[in-house]
N, C-alpha and C positions, 0 to 999 in steps of 0.2 A: 253810767248810762254808756256801753259803747258808741263810738260816733265811726260809724263804717260807709257813710256817704257824707257829700256836701251838705249842711245845713240838716242833719240829723234824720231826713226821711228821705223817700225815693219821690215826693212831691216836690220836695226842697223847700219847705215853707220855712225854714229857720225855727219852729217851734219845737221846744223839747218839753212836751206836756207831763214826762214821766220824773221830772228832774225832781232829786229828792236833796242833794247838797247843799245847792245854791239857795239864799235866803237872805232878807234884809239883815238879819241877825249874823249872818257867815260870810257876808260879803260889804267891804267897807274899804277905805283907802288905808286905814291901818293894817287890813288883813290880807289885802293883795300884792303882788310883787314878783318879781322875776325869781324863779326856782332852780332853773338851770338853763344852758344852752345846749345845742348840737352843732356839731360842724357839719354842715351842708353844702356842697358843691354846687353853685350858682344860686340864683334867687329862689325863694319858695313862694309862690304866688297863691297856692291853694290852701285849703284848711287842713291841717294834718289829722289823721287818723289816730283815733283814740280806743284801745280795746283793752278791755280788762278780764282778770282770770284766764289768761294764758297759761295755759299747762307746760312746764319745762320740767319734764322727769329728770334729766341731768341735776338738776337743783333740788329737785323733790320740792317742788312749790309752785304756785301760781303767781303771776307778776302783770303788773299794768305796762302797757307798751305805749307809745307815741310816736307815730310813723310821718314823718315829714318826707316828702319829696322834692328833690330841687329840680330845676330846670333842666340839667344834663341827666335825666331819667335815673337819678342816684335816689336809693331808698336809705334812708337812716333809722334805724330802730333804738329808741331810748327807752330805758326802764324809769317808770314813773315811781317815786317814792314817797 
């Protein structure tokens, strides 16, 4: 599910009622961990945006992006694999 606002929705409830990938069966201490890191200038205090199915014509595919923003107004795009 794309996360295009803080806390999933415009009401900022933090509830993701359409979640399909996370469940007690798929989330556990043995299944979670750091996948990658992105260099960001300054601290990141906000929730990164997550966008799925971004069309990249030059690659002829759709990708998933994570977009953290640093305190110096720098946006870094990372491809989620």
